[in-house]
Structure formats: structure tokens, C-alpha cells
C-alpha positions in Angstrom: 0.0 0.0 0.0 1.3 3.5 -0.9 2.2 5.8 1.9 -0.1 8.8 2.2 2.0 11.8 3.1 0.7 15.3 3.8 3.1 18.4 3.5 1.6 21.4 5.3 2.9 24.9 4.6 1.5 28.0 6.1 1.3 31.0 3.8 4.4 32.8 5.2 6.7 29.7 4.7 5.2 29.1 1.3 6.2 32.6 0.1 9.7 32.0 1.3 10.2 28.5 -0.1 7.7 27.4 -2.7 10.4 25.7 -4.7 11.2 23.3 -1.9 7.5 22.3 -1.6 7.4 21.5 -5.3 10.6 19.5 -5.0 9.3 17.5 -2.0 5.9 16.7 -3.7 7.6 15.6 -6.9 10.2 13.5 -5.0 7.5 11.8 -2.9 5.4 10.9 -5.9 8.4 9.5 -7.8 8.9 7.1 -4.8 5.3 5.9 -5.2 3.8 7.8 -2.3 0.5 9.6 -2.4 1.5 13.1 -1.5 -0.9 15.9 -0.8 0.1 19.5 -0.2 -2.0 21.5 2.3 -1.6 25.2 2.0 -2.9 27.3 4.9 -4.9 26.4 8.0 -8.2 26.1 6.2 -6.8 23.3 4.0 -5.4 21.6 7.1 -8.8 21.7 8.9 -10.7 20.2 6.0 -8.2 17.4 5.4 -9.2 13.8 6.5 -6.2 13.5 8.8 -7.2 10.0 9.9 -6.2 8.7 6.5 -2.7 10.3 6.6 0.3 8.3 7.6 2.6 11.2 8.2 2.7 15.0 7.9 5.7 17.2 7.2 5.0 20.5 8.9 6.4 23.8 7.5 4.8 26.1 10.0 6.3 27.6 13.2 3.2 27.3 15.3 3.7 25.2 18.4 -0.1 25.1 19.1 -0.6 23.7 15.6 2.1 21.1 16.0 0.5 19.9 19.3 -2.9 19.8 17.6 -1.5 17.6 14.8 0.3 15.3 17.1 -3.1 14.3 18.6 -4.5 13.4 15.2 -1.7 11.9 13.1 0.6 9.0 14.0 3.8 10.7 12.8 4.3 14.5 12.8 7.6 15.9 11.4 8.9 17.8 13.3 7.8 17.1 16.9 6.2 19.6 19.2 9.5 19.7 21.1 11.4 20.8 18.0 8.7 23.4 17.3 9.4 24.8 20.8 13.2 24.9 20.9 13.5 25.6 17.2 11.4 28.8 17.2 11.8 30.3 20.7 15.3 31.3 21.5 14.7 31.6 25.2 13.2 28.1 25.3 16.2 26.8 23.3 18.6 28.4 25.8 16.9 27.0 28.8 16.7 23.5 27.1 20.4 23.6 26.3 21.3 24.6 29.9 19.1 21.9 31.4 20.7 19.2 29.2 24.2 20.5 29.8 25.0 21.7 26.2 27.3 24.7 25.8 25.4 27.7 24.4 25.9 31.5 24.5 24.5 33.1 27.6 21.1 34.6 26.9 19.2 37.2 29.1 15.8 38.6 29.3 16.9 41.5 31.5 16.5 44.9 29.9 19.9 46.3 30.7 23.1 44.3 29.9 26.8 45.0 29.5 28.5 44.9 26.1 29.5 43.3 23.9 26.2 41.5 23.4 23.8 40.9 20.5 20.2 41.9 20.6 17.8 39.6 18.7 14.1 38.9 18.4 13.1 36.0 20.6 11.0 34.5 17.8 13.0 35.8 14.8 14.8 33.9 12.0 17.3 34.5 9.2 19.3 37.1 11.1 16.5 39.7 10.7 16.4 42.3 13.5 19.8 41.1 15.0 22.3 43.8 15.8 25.5 44.2 17.8 25.1 46.2 21.0 28.0 48.7 21.1 26.8 51.1 23.8 27.7 50.6 27.5 24.2 49.4 28.2 21.2 48.4 26.2 17.5 48.7 27.2 14.8 46.7 25.4 11.3 48.2 25.1 9.7 44.7 24.7 10.0 41.2 26.1 10.1 39.9 22.5 13.8 40.9 22.3 16.6 39.0 24.0 20.3 39.9 24.7 22.7 37.1 23.8 26.4 37.0 24.6 28.5 38.0 21.6 31.1 35.6 20.2 33.3 36.9 17.4 33.6 33.3 16.1 29.9 33.6 15.2 30.9 35.1 11.8 31.5 31.5 10.8 29.3 28.6 11.9 28.6 25.0 10.9 25.0 24.0 10.1 24.4 20.3 10.5 21.4 19.0 8.6 19.7 16.3 10.5 17.5 13.8 8.8 15.9 11.2 11.0 18.6 10.8 13.8 21.6 11.2 11.4 23.6 14.3 10.3 23.5 13.9 6.5 25.4 17.0 5.6 27.4 19.8 7.3 28.1 23.1 5.7 30.1 26.1 6.8 28.4 29.5 6.6 30.7 32.5 6.7 29.6 36.2 7.0 31.0 38.5 4.3 30.1 42.2 5.2 28.3 41.5 8.5 28.8 39.5 11.7 25.7 37.4 10.9 26.4 34.1 9.2 22.9 33.7 7.8 22.7 32.9 4.1 19.9 35.5 3.8 22.3 38.1 5.1 24.8 37.4 2.3 27.0 34.8 3.9 28.9 32.3 1.7 28.6 28.6 2.1 30.8 25.5 1.5 30.9 21.9 2.7 32.6 21.4 6.1 34.0 18.5 8.1 33.4 18.9 11.9 35.9 18.1 14.6 35.3 15.0 16.7 34.3 17.3 19.6 31.8 19.1 17.5 30.4 15.9 16.1 29.9 14.5 19.6 28.1 17.6 20.7 25.7 17.5 17.7 25.1 13.7 18.2 24.2 14.4 21.9 21.8 17.2 20.9 20.1 15.0 18.3 19.8 12.1 20.8 17.8 14.5 23.1 15.7 16.1 20.4 14.7 13.0 18.6 14.3 12.3 14.9 13.1 14.9 12.4 14.3 17.1 9.6 16.0 20.1 11.2 19.3 22.0 11.6 21.8 22.3 14.4 24.1 25.4 14.2 27.4 25.1 16.0 30.0 27.8 16.6 33.5 26.8 17.8 35.7 29.2 19.8 38.5 29.1 22.4 36.3 27.2 24.8 35.1 24.6 22.2 31.9 24.1 20.3 28.6 25.4 21.4 25.0 25.3 20.2 24.2 28.7 18.6 20.8 27.8 17.2 18.4 24.9 16.5 16.5 25.4 13.3 13.1 23.7 13.2 12.1 24.6 9.7 15.5 24.1 8.1 15.5 24.9 4.4 17.7 23.7 1.6 19.0 26.8 -0.1 22.6 26.1 1.0 22.4 22.5 -0.3 21.0 23.4 -3.7 23.6 26.2 -4.0 26.3 23.5 -3.4 24.8 21.2 -6.0 22.9 18.7 -3.9 19.9 18.5 -6.2 18.6 15.2 -4.7 18.1 16.6 -1.2 14.3 16.6 -1.5 14.4 12.9 -2.5 16.5 12.1 0.6 14.0 13.8 2.8 11.0 12.0 1.3 12.7 8.7 1.4 13.1 9.1 5.1 9.5 10.4 5.5 8.2 7.4 3.7 10.4 5.0 5.6 12.4 3.8 2.5 
């Protein structure tokens, strides 16, 4: 019997990555799966979810992920990943609780420098800036202050598929301290050190299987978790010529 797979995109994620959705649908169908794309919450609500084997979620809503987990046997990614992959404060507390090195992050409104201010729920480096004054005062609880590490201009993104790191790339800032591809960073394949590899494997063991990214920065004190990306994309991989990445994802989703 063919697998029946749903791929759910909310409108915001669809605008940012419609090409990846098309690639995933085509890859799944080439593998013999019945793939349906659900665009927006109305399509999700009207779908007969009891007939779906798995859903690949491309929405950052934790509430939606919890709702789906009650109705579908297999939700990718899990509610835990939705939490730590989209809330930087939750990620920081999760890393500290599990003993993973990570930059110190504060919710206090006045901090010493050098620190970085960033949106608690932001992505892609948007709204991130270096704090250069002697102190910084936030006007909203939606902003966080994170300890600045100069090594952050270069990081390693580990692409996790299932419980395995399938690819590691190095992202390096060009004219900015932010290593996000959307901020103009360059990208190339990378080979992590054994210490870094061990850290990532420990993080993945705690987070569980899914399709996500783990960003690592290595400095004088060793590797640390800079960010966990729930809705990891594929722009870096396509830029590096990995045109079969959508097929790899769908093979795992279909259990092949």
C-alpha cells in the first residue's frame, strides 16, 4: 500500500520556499507515495487527517504542532522541536538543562557589552544587531540579549534527517557579523571536529528524529550550540549542487 503523506505549509513559509515544496511533492510521488500539499490552516482543517500516515509540517506554530500530534501518528517535526527551534529563550533553557554549551542569553533589559540583541522568535538574522553602547535597554519582552562571540561570523550548520547528520556546511559572513545565508553569507561543505560531532550527536539524541538543523560555533572554549532550526530549508544545499536533497527527505519520511 502506498504511503499517504501530507506536506503542510502556512502562507508565510510558502512565500519563502515554494520551490522546496514543489521538489518535495515531486520526490514523494516519484517514490510511489501519495503526497498531498496542504496550504494554509483552512486546508489543514478540511483534510481527512485520519487517513494520513505522516505530515511534514512547515509552520512555526507550536499550538498547531500539538494539535496535529493528537491526530496523526507521525508528525515531522515534533512539538519539542517546534518549541526549541522557534523560541530562542526556550532553546537556551533547554540547552542549559541538558548540559549543552550555548551562548548566555538574558531577558533582562539592561546588559553590559559586547552583546547581541535579537528577536526571541526571529529567524534569518532579521532584527539582529550588535550592542556597542555601554548598556542596552529593550522596550519589549520579545527581544533578547545574547552573549556576543566573534567566532559567530563562521558557523557549521548540521542538517539532521531522522537521527543522522546527513550534511554539514560552513556559513561565513561577508560584510556582516551574521552568518545567515539570507544576510549574504557564503557557504561551503565542512568537516566537523570530533568534539563538535559528539556535541551534535548528543543534541540529536535528546531532540529525537526529524528534519532540522543544528548550528554550531566553535571558539576558544570549544563548540557550542548557537541555534536549532526547526524549519530548516535547503538553499545552501541546492547552492552546493545537492539537487537530490528533497528525495533524501522524502525517502526518510516514507520509511524507505
